[in-house]
C-alpha positions in Angstrom: -0.2 -0.3 0.0 1.9 3.5 -0.9 2.3 5.2 1.7 0.3 8.7 3.1 1.5 12.5 2.7 0.0 15.6 4.1 1.2 18.1 1.9 0.6 21.5 4.0 0.9 24.4 1.6 -1.1 27.5 0.8 0.5 28.6 -2.0 -1.7 26.6 -4.7 1.0 26.2 -7.6 3.9 24.8 -5.3 1.3 22.6 -3.5 0.2 21.1 -7.4 4.1 20.8 -8.0 4.1 18.7 -5.0 1.6 16.5 -5.4 2.3 16.4 -8.7 6.3 14.9 -8.4 5.4 12.8 -4.9 2.9 11.1 -6.9 4.7 10.2 -9.4 7.4 8.1 -6.7 4.4 6.6 -6.0 3.2 8.1 -2.9 -0.7 9.0 -1.9 -0.9 12.4 -1.2 -3.8 14.3 0.6 -3.7 18.6 0.3 -4.2 21.3 2.9 -4.4 24.6 2.4 -4.2 25.9 5.9 -2.8 25.0 9.3 -6.4 24.3 11.0 -7.7 22.3 7.8 -4.4 20.1 8.3 -5.0 19.4 11.3 -8.7 18.8 10.7 -7.3 15.9 8.2 -5.0 14.9 10.4 -7.3 13.6 12.9 -10.2 12.1 10.1 -7.5 9.8 8.6 -4.2 10.4 9.9 -0.6 10.1 7.3 2.6 8.7 7.0 4.2 11.2 7.1 3.7 15.4 7.2 5.3 17.9 4.8 4.2 21.0 6.4 5.5 24.9 5.7 6.0 26.8 8.2 4.6 30.4 6.9 0.9 29.7 7.1 -2.0 32.1 7.1 -3.8 32.0 10.3 -2.2 28.8 12.6 1.5 29.1 11.5 3.5 26.2 11.1 5.4 25.9 14.1 1.5 25.3 16.1 0.0 23.4 13.1 2.6 20.8 14.4 2.6 21.4 17.9 -1.9 20.5 17.2 -0.5 17.5 15.2 2.2 15.9 18.0 0.2 16.1 20.7 -1.8 13.1 19.2 1.0 11.0 16.8 4.7 11.3 16.8 3.8 10.7 12.5 6.7 12.3 10.9 7.1 15.7 9.8 9.0 17.8 7.4 9.2 21.3 7.8 8.9 23.5 4.4 10.8 27.1 5.2 11.7 29.8 1.9 13.6 31.6 5.8 17.3 29.9 6.6 17.1 32.2 9.8 18.7 29.8 12.7 16.0 30.6 15.1 13.3 29.6 12.6 14.8 26.3 11.8 15.1 26.1 16.0 12.1 26.4 15.9 10.4 24.3 13.7 12.8 21.7 15.0 11.8 22.5 19.0 7.9 22.4 17.6 8.2 18.4 17.0 9.5 18.6 13.6 11.9 15.9 12.2 13.9 17.6 9.5 13.5 20.5 7.7 13.7 21.5 3.7 14.6 25.5 2.8 12.6 26.3 -0.5 13.2 26.3 -3.3 14.2 22.8 -2.6 15.8 19.7 -5.2 13.4 17.0 -5.8 15.8 14.7 -5.4 16.7 15.8 -1.6 13.5 16.1 -0.8 12.8 12.6 -1.6 15.3 11.0 -0.4 14.6 12.7 3.1 10.6 11.7 3.0 12.6 7.5 1.7 15.4 7.6 4.9 12.0 8.6 7.3 9.3 6.8 6.0 12.3 3.8 6.3 13.0 4.8 9.9 8.9 4.4 11.0 9.2 0.6 9.5 12.3 -0.6 12.0 11.4 1.7 14.4 11.9 -1.9 17.5 13.0 -4.1 15.5 16.6 -5.1 18.2 14.2 -7.4 21.3 16.0 -5.5 23.7 15.7 -2.9 26.6 18.5 -0.9 28.1 18.8 0.8 31.1 20.5 4.2 32.9 19.5 5.7 36.1 16.2 5.8 36.2 15.5 5.4 32.6 14.3 1.9 30.8 14.5 2.0 26.8 12.7 -0.4 25.6 12.7 -0.8 20.9 11.2 -3.2 20.7 7.9 -2.1 22.2 8.8 1.1 21.4 8.7 3.1 25.1 11.2 5.3 27.2 9.9 5.7 30.9 11.7 7.4 33.6 11.0 6.0 37.5 8.0 3.8 35.5 6.3 6.6 34.4 6.7 7.1 30.0 7.7 9.5 29.3 6.5 9.9 25.1 8.6 10.9 22.9 9.2 11.2 19.4 9.9 8.9 16.3 13.5 10.7 16.1 13.8 11.4 19.3 13.5 7.6 20.4 15.4 6.3 17.3 18.5 9.0 18.9 18.3 7.4 22.1 18.0 4.2 21.0 21.0 4.2 19.4 22.9 5.7 21.7 21.8 3.3 24.3 23.2 0.8 21.6 27.2 2.3 22.1 27.1 3.4 25.9 29.9 5.1 26.6 31.5 5.4 22.5 31.2 8.9 21.3 29.3 9.7 18.7 29.6 12.3 16.3 26.9 14.4 14.5 27.8 13.0 10.9 27.4 9.7 12.1 24.2 10.7 14.3 22.9 12.3 11.0 23.8 8.9 8.9 22.2 6.7 11.6 18.8 8.3 12.8 17.4 10.4 10.0 19.4 7.8 7.3 21.1 10.1 4.7 24.4 12.3 5.7 25.0 14.8 2.8 21.5 16.4 2.9 22.3 16.5 7.3 22.4 19.3 9.5 24.7 19.2 12.7 21.0 21.9 14.3 18.8 18.5 13.7 20.9 16.7 15.6 21.8 19.4 18.6 18.5 20.4 18.7 17.0 17.0 19.2 19.6 16.3 22.0 18.9 19.0 23.7 15.0 18.3 23.4 15.6 14.3 24.4 17.5 16.0 27.6 14.2 18.2 28.9 12.7 14.6 28.9 15.1 11.9 30.8 17.3 13.9 32.5 16.6 15.6 36.1 18.4 18.5 35.6 19.2 19.1 31.7 21.2 22.6 32.2 24.3 19.7 33.7 22.9 15.9 32.0 23.8 12.6 33.5 23.3 10.6 30.4 23.2 12.2 27.5 27.0 14.1 27.4 28.7 16.8 24.9 31.9 16.3 24.0 33.6 19.1 22.6 34.5 19.1 19.5 33.1 15.4 18.9 29.8 15.0 19.6 27.7 12.9 22.4 27.9 10.0 24.0 25.8 7.9 26.3 27.4 7.7 30.1 25.0 4.7 32.1 
């Protein structure tokens, strides 16, 4: 069955071109012209991935992403015409998994979509349990608990934590994490890793400002301390 992609874009011409390109790749496409319509559409019939423009009339892409994240961990790729660092970071903080900037290359967008969908299908392959501090991570069940209370993570956050837990004490560079978690390295941006690390710390660390488990190794990357 073809993966279903929700395209949220207020420009009719851009939306139509995206739909045609995605349908040529074999995807089923659902369209929304604004954030409110996107949320209604997603609530009615959830999609497998969301392509979300940030600059939308009414409810903007940031708020739309937060609304979707209230009920789903579906992969979200934000689409923006602005490359300002703060906009990108804010979009990732809202719960997006990745981003592309306009004008984007169809090959790049397709690579990002395939990588995210592939991750969804393979999540939970390893029947293991990882424990560090008061955190218990179960990749097969797709759950994270802290002191017995379930922690809500997006798919990307979960994959990132699984990758680090599988390599305890080993420093993993941003490039390695991009390749292993996001599924590509050429198109990757280190900010993706940094923002998701920061989000993970707020969820599993007793004091995110002074982490015990997810540690930064200056000039090298990150490692998980058990």
